[in-house]
C-alpha positions as CSV (number, residue, x, y, z in Angstrom):
1,X,138.0,88.7,63.6
2,X,137.2,92.2,64.5
3,X,133.3,92.6,64.8
4,X,131.4,95.6,66.1
5,X,129.6,95.4,69.6
6,X,126.1,96.0,67.7
7,X,126.5,93.3,64.8
8,X,127.7,91.0,67.9
9,X,124.3,91.9,69.6
10,X,122.1,90.6,67.3
11,X,125.0,87.1,65.6
12,X,124.4,86.2,69.8
13,X,120.5,85.6,69.2
14,X,120.4,84.1,65.5
15,X,122.8,81.9,67.2
16,X,126.0,82.7,64.7
17,X,129.9,83.3,65.9
18,X,131.0,86.1,67.8
19,X,134.6,86.7,68.3
20,X,134.3,86.6,72.1
21,X,131.8,87.0,75.0
22,X,129.5,89.9,75.1
23,X,129.7,92.0,77.7
24,X,126.7,94.3,78.0
25,X,126.2,95.4,81.7
26,X,123.7,98.2,82.8
27,X,125.7,101.5,84.2
28,X,123.2,104.0,83.8
29,X,121.7,104.2,87.1
30,X,125.3,104.3,88.4
31,X,126.3,107.1,86.2
32,X,123.2,109.2,86.7
33,X,123.6,108.6,90.7
34,X,127.2,109.7,90.6
35,X,126.5,112.6,88.1
36,X,123.5,114.4,90.6
37,X,125.6,114.0,93.8
38,X,129.0,115.1,92.5
39,X,130.2,111.8,93.0
40,X,131.8,110.8,89.8
41,X,135.6,109.4,90.1
42,X,137.9,111.4,88.1
43,X,139.2,108.5,85.8
44,X,135.6,109.2,84.3
45,X,135.1,113.3,84.9
46,X,133.7,114.6,81.9
47,X,132.5,111.8,80.2
48,X,128.7,111.5,79.1
49,X,127.0,108.0,79.3
50,X,128.6,107.0,76.2
51,X,132.4,107.8,77.1
52,X,131.4,105.7,80.5
53,X,130.5,102.8,78.4
54,X,133.2,103.2,75.7
55,X,136.1,104.1,78.3
56,X,134.8,100.3,79.8
57,X,135.0,99.1,76.4
58,X,131.4,97.2,77.5
59,X,128.1,97.4,74.5
60,X,125.2,99.0,75.6
61,X,121.6,97.5,75.4
62,X,118.9,100.3,75.3
63,X,118.8,103.9,74.2
64,X,115.9,104.9,75.9
65,X,117.4,104.6,79.8
66,X,118.7,107.8,81.6
67,X,119.7,109.0,78.1
68,X,117.4,112.3,78.2
69,X,116.4,110.4,74.8
70,X,112.4,109.7,74.4
71,X,111.0,106.0,74.4
72,X,110.0,105.3,70.8
73,X,107.0,103.8,72.3
74,X,104.4,106.9,72.3
75,X,100.8,107.2,73.3
76,X,97.7,109.2,72.2
77,X,94.9,109.7,73.9
78,X,91.5,110.7,72.6
79,X,90.0,114.2,72.6
80,X,87.7,113.3,75.1
81,X,90.4,112.4,77.5
82,X,90.9,115.0,80.2
83,X,94.1,115.1,81.7
84,X,95.1,117.4,84.3
85,X,99.0,117.7,86.3
86,X,99.6,119.6,89.0
87,X,102.6,120.2,90.6
88,X,103.5,121.6,94.0
89,X,106.9,121.4,95.2
90,X,107.7,117.6,95.5
91,X,104.3,116.7,94.7
92,X,102.8,115.4,91.3
93,X,98.9,115.6,91.3
94,X,97.8,113.6,87.7
95,X,94.2,113.4,87.4
96,X,92.0,111.6,84.7
97,X,89.2,112.9,83.7
98,X,86.3,110.3,82.6
99,X,82.4,109.7,82.2
100,X,83.2,107.1,84.9
101,X,84.3,108.9,87.4
102,X,88.5,110.4,87.9
103,X,91.4,108.8,88.4
104,X,94.1,110.4,90.7
105,X,97.5,109.6,90.9
106,X,100.0,111.2,93.0
107,X,103.6,111.1,92.7
108,X,106.7,112.2,95.0
109,X,109.5,113.9,94.0
110,X,112.9,111.4,95.5
111,X,116.0,112.9,97.0
112,X,117.9,111.3,93.4
113,X,115.4,113.1,91.5
114,X,113.2,110.5,90.2
115,X,109.1,110.3,90.7
116,X,108.0,107.4,92.0
117,X,103.9,106.8,92.9
118,X,103.0,107.5,96.3
119,X,99.2,107.1,95.5
120,X,97.4,104.7,93.1
121,X,94.6,105.7,90.6
122,X,93.0,102.8,90.7
123,X,91.6,101.7,94.5
124,X,88.6,99.7,93.9
125,X,85.7,98.5,91.2
126,X,84.2,101.8,90.1
127,X,88.0,102.8,89.4
128,X,88.2,99.7,87.5
129,X,85.5,100.4,85.2
130,X,87.1,104.6,85.0
131,X,90.3,102.6,83.9
132,X,88.6,100.5,81.3
133,X,87.3,103.5,79.3
134,X,90.2,105.2,79.6
135,X,92.4,102.9,77.6
136,X,89.6,102.6,75.2
137,X,90.2,106.0,74.5
138,X,94.3,106.2,74.1
139,X,96.8,104.2,71.5
140,X,100.1,103.1,71.6
141,X,102.2,103.6,68.7
142,X,105.8,103.3,67.6
143,X,107.2,106.5,66.7
144,X,110.4,105.6,63.6
145,X,112.1,108.7,63.5
146,X,112.8,108.3,67.8
147,X,113.7,105.0,67.3
148,X,116.0,106.2,64.5
149,X,117.5,109.0,66.7
150,X,118.0,106.6,69.4
151,X,119.7,103.7,67.3
152,X,122.2,107.0,65.6
153,X,123.0,108.2,69.6
154,X,123.8,104.3,70.6
155,X,125.7,103.4,67.5
156,X,127.9,100.5,67.2
157,X,127.8,100.2,71.1
158,X,124.8,97.8,71.0
159,X,121.5,97.2,69.2
160,X,119.3,100.2,69.7
161,X,116.9,98.6,72.3
162,X,113.7,99.5,74.2
163,X,110.5,98.2,75.8
164,X,107.3,97.9,75.2
165,X,104.3,98.6,77.9
166,X,103.6,96.3,80.2
167,X,101.2,93.1,79.6
168,X,97.7,93.9,81.0
169,X,98.4,92.1,84.7
170,X,101.8,93.9,85.0
171,X,100.1,97.0,84.0
172,X,97.7,96.9,86.9
173,X,100.0,95.2,89.6
174,X,102.6,97.6,89.5
175,X,101.5,101.0,87.7
176,X,97.9,101.2,88.6
177,X,96.9,99.3,91.2
178,X,98.5,98.6,95.0
179,X,99.1,94.9,94.6
180,X,96.8,94.0,97.3
181,X,94.1,95.8,96.1
182,X,94.5,94.0,92.8
183,X,94.3,90.7,94.6
184,X,91.1,92.0,96.5
185,X,89.6,93.2,93.2
186,X,90.3,89.9,91.2
187,X,88.1,87.8,94.1
188,X,85.5,90.7,94.7
189,X,85.3,91.9,90.8
190,X,87.0,90.3,88.4
191,X,84.8,91.0,85.5
192,X,85.6,94.5,86.2
193,X,89.4,93.2,86.3
194,X,89.0,91.4,83.2
195,X,87.2,94.4,81.4
196,X,90.4,96.3,82.2
197,X,92.8,94.0,81.4
198,X,91.1,93.7,77.8
199,X,90.9,97.4,77.3
200,X,94.9,97.6,78.4
201,X,95.6,95.1,75.8
202,X,93.6,96.3,73.1
203,X,95.2,99.9,73.1
204,X,98.7,98.2,72.0
205,X,96.9,96.6,68.9
206,X,98.3,99.6,66.5
207,X,101.5,99.6,68.5
208,X,102.5,95.8,67.8
209,X,101.4,96.2,64.0
210,X,103.5,99.2,63.1
211,X,106.1,97.5,64.9
212,X,106.4,94.8,62.5
213,X,105.2,96.8,59.4
214,X,108.4,99.5,60.3
215,X,110.8,97.1,59.7
216,X,113.2,98.7,61.6
217,X,113.7,97.1,65.6
218,X,115.5,94.0,65.5
219,X,115.7,93.4,69.3
220,X,112.6,94.5,71.6
221,X,112.5,94.0,75.0
222,X,109.0,93.3,77.1
223,X,110.0,95.3,80.4
224,X,107.7,93.1,82.7
225,X,110.2,93.0,85.9
226,X,108.6,89.4,86.9
227,X,109.1,88.8,90.1
228,X,107.2,85.8,92.4
229,X,105.9,88.4,95.0
230,X,103.3,89.4,92.4
231,X,101.1,86.2,91.4
232,X,101.0,82.9,91.8
233,X,102.9,80.6,89.5
234,X,98.6,79.8,88.3
235,X,98.0,83.2,88.0
236,X,101.3,83.5,85.9
237,X,99.9,80.9,83.8
238,X,96.2,82.0,83.8
239,X,96.9,86.2,83.1
240,X,100.3,86.1,81.6
241,X,101.6,83.3,79.8
242,X,99.0,83.4,76.9
243,X,99.8,87.1,76.6
244,X,102.9,86.7,76.5
245,X,102.6,83.8,73.8
246,X,100.6,85.7,71.6
247,X,102.3,89.5,71.2
248,X,105.9,87.9,71.3
249,X,104.5,85.6,69.1
250,X,103.9,88.5,66.4
251,X,106.8,90.1,66.8
252,X,108.9,86.7,66.6
253,X,106.7,85.8,63.2
254,X,108.0,89.1,61.9
255,X,111.3,87.9,62.6
256,X,111.5,90.4,65.4
257,X,113.7,88.7,68.5
258,X,112.6,89.1,72.3
259,X,113.6,88.6,75.7
260,X,111.5,89.1,78.9
261,X,113.1,91.4,82.2
262,X,112.5,88.7,85.5
263,X,114.4,90.2,88.5
264,X,113.7,89.6,91.9
265,X,113.2,86.2,93.5
266,X,111.8,83.7,91.0
267,X,112.2,80.0,92.2
268,X,108.7,79.4,92.3
269,X,108.8,80.4,88.2
270,X,111.5,77.7,87.0
271,X,109.0,75.3,85.6
272,X,107.6,77.9,83.6
273,X,110.6,79.6,81.7
274,X,111.0,76.8,79.3
275,X,107.4,77.9,78.0
276,X,108.0,81.6,77.9
277,X,107.5,82.9,74.3
278,X,110.6,84.9,74.4
279,X,114.4,84.5,72.7
280,X,115.7,85.4,76.1
281,X,115.8,85.8,79.4
282,X,117.2,89.1,81.3
283,X,118.6,89.8,84.8
284,X,117.7,86.1,86.5
285,X,118.9,87.0,89.9
286,X,121.3,83.9,91.0
287,X,122.4,83.2,94.7
288,X,123.8,85.0,96.8
289,X,121.5,88.3,95.8
290,X,118.7,85.8,94.4
291,X,117.0,82.4,95.6
292,X,118.1,80.2,93.0
293,X,121.4,78.8,91.7
294,X,123.0,78.9,88.5
295,X,123.0,75.4,88.1
296,X,119.0,75.8,88.4
297,X,119.0,78.6,85.8
298,X,120.8,76.2,83.6
299,X,118.9,73.8,83.8
300,X,115.2,75.5,83.3
301,X,115.9,77.7,80.6
302,X,117.0,75.1,77.8
303,X,118.5,77.1,74.5
304,X,117.3,80.4,75.3
305,X,119.7,83.2,75.3
306,X,120.8,84.4,79.1
307,X,121.3,88.1,79.0
308,X,122.8,88.9,82.3
309,X,123.8,86.0,84.9
310,X,126.3,87.8,87.3
311,X,124.5,89.6,90.5
312,X,125.1,93.0,91.3
313,X,126.1,92.9,94.6
314,X,129.3,91.6,93.8
315,X,130.3,94.6,92.3
316,X,130.5,96.2,95.7
317,X,133.1,95.6,98.0
318,X,131.6,93.2,100.3
319,X,132.3,90.3,97.6
320,X,136.3,89.9,96.5
321,X,136.8,90.6,93.3
322,X,138.2,87.0,93.1
323,X,134.7,86.1,94.0
324,X,133.1,88.2,90.7
325,X,135.6,86.7,88.7
326,X,134.5,82.9,90.1
327,X,130.7,83.6,89.4
328,X,131.8,85.1,86.1
329,X,133.7,82.1,84.9
330,X,130.9,80.1,85.9
331,X,128.3,81.8,84.0
332,X,130.5,81.5,80.8
333,X,130.9,78.3,81.1
334,X,127.0,77.6,81.7
335,X,125.6,79.4,79.1
336,X,128.1,80.4,76.2
337,X,127.6,81.0,73.5
338,X,124.2,81.5,74.2
339,X,124.4,84.3,76.7
340,X,125.1,88.0,77.1
341,X,127.1,88.4,79.6
342,X,125.9,91.6,82.2
343,X,124.6,92.4,85.5
344,X,121.8,91.1,87.6
345,X,120.5,93.5,86.9
346,X,122.3,96.6,87.3
347,X,125.6,98.1,88.9
348,X,124.8,99.2,92.2
349,X,124.3,103.1,92.6
350,X,125.2,103.6,95.6
351,X,128.8,101.6,94.8
352,X,131.8,103.4,94.0
353,X,135.0,103.6,92.0
354,X,135.5,99.9,92.4
355,X,132.6,99.1,90.9
356,X,133.5,100.3,87.4
357,X,137.1,98.9,88.0
358,X,135.2,95.7,88.4
359,X,133.2,96.2,84.7
360,X,136.3,97.3,83.3
361,X,138.0,93.9,84.5
362,X,135.0,92.0,83.6
363,X,135.8,93.6,80.2
364,X,138.9,92.6,79.4
365,X,138.4,89.2,80.5
366,X,135.6,88.8,78.4
367,X,137.2,89.8,75.4
368,X,139.9,86.9,75.9
369,X,137.1,84.7,75.8
370,X,136.8,83.4,72.1
371,X,134.5,81.7,70.3
372,X,132.3,78.4,71.9
373,X,131.3,76.0,69.2
374,X,127.1,75.6,70.0
C-alpha cells in the first residue's frame, strides 16, 4: 500500500491503517545552523529545507518553522495601541504604550542569528494592569491565505502543521514575565494576574472561531513547551488544565485534531497526562535525556498518540547507533500504531553529518515496519 506522508499523518490520528511507521523527525534547527555557519555536509549541499527532508525520506510536521513562511496566526492591534521598536546593533527595544504605563521589552541577537528576550516587559503589579489593557486592545486571527500557502509549501510531506498562541499561564511564564516574578505576583497580586490571564484568553476568541469556521486546518498544535519546572501539579490543574479542556475542546468538537508539546522534565505530570484533552502528546522525552522511562510514558498516556519518543541525545556520537536503534525499536513496540515516530524534540543543532545519517538509517528502518493491528 503506497501512501503519501501527508495522508499517513492524518490517518494515524484517525486510527486508520498505514503501510508502515510514520517517521517525522524535526531537522529544521539543524539545517539552519549548518547553513548559517557553512557546515552543511557535502551530501546535502545545495538543498533547501524540503530537499533535506526528501533526501532523508522523512515526513515534515510544520510549515512555519525555519521555513521563511509566516504563521497563519496573525495579531491585530487596535488604533489605541502604540508599538515602538528601536534597534541598536544586536539589541532590540520594543515599547508598548498604554494608558496604564509603558511596557518595555529588550531582546538581543545571538550568535546563531536568533532574537532572545533579555528584559521582560512585565515585572510588577502596574505592568500587569498595562498588559491586561494591551490584550483587551488586540485580537488574534487565522489567515486562510497564509495557511494555504503553507499547505502548498509542505505538499505531500505531511499535514500542514502550525501552533496556536500559548495558554494565558504559559504566555506569562515564558513570554511576558520572568517565572520568579510570576510566582511572586500570584502570591502578592493574584487579582491582577487573573485579569491579565482573562484578557489574554479573550484576545483568542476570534481565532478559535475562525479556525473552526475555516474548515481548513486538520491538525493544530498547542506549542506549550510544558515542563514541570514552570509550575506545580496543583497550579497545572488550576491554571492550565481547564483552559486546555475549553480551547482544545472547541477544536475537537469541530473535528480538528490537536496535540500539545511537552519537553524537559515532566515526571510530576505523569498522573495528569491521561486527563489532557488532546489527541496527541508531542516531544515527551524519556531517559537518558529526560526524567521518565518509556514504560512510564506507556503506562500514563492511555490511548493518546505519541509524537516523537526518541531522545535527541541519541543522535550524537556520544551514543552508538545500536543504542539508538534499540530505543527506536522499543518505542515502536510500545506505542505503534498510536505513534508518529520522531525526535524528542529535534536533531541537535551542532551535531554533524552523523546525526543526519542516523536519521536516514531510521527512515529506512521505519519503512520496513509494517502495519500493526490496533
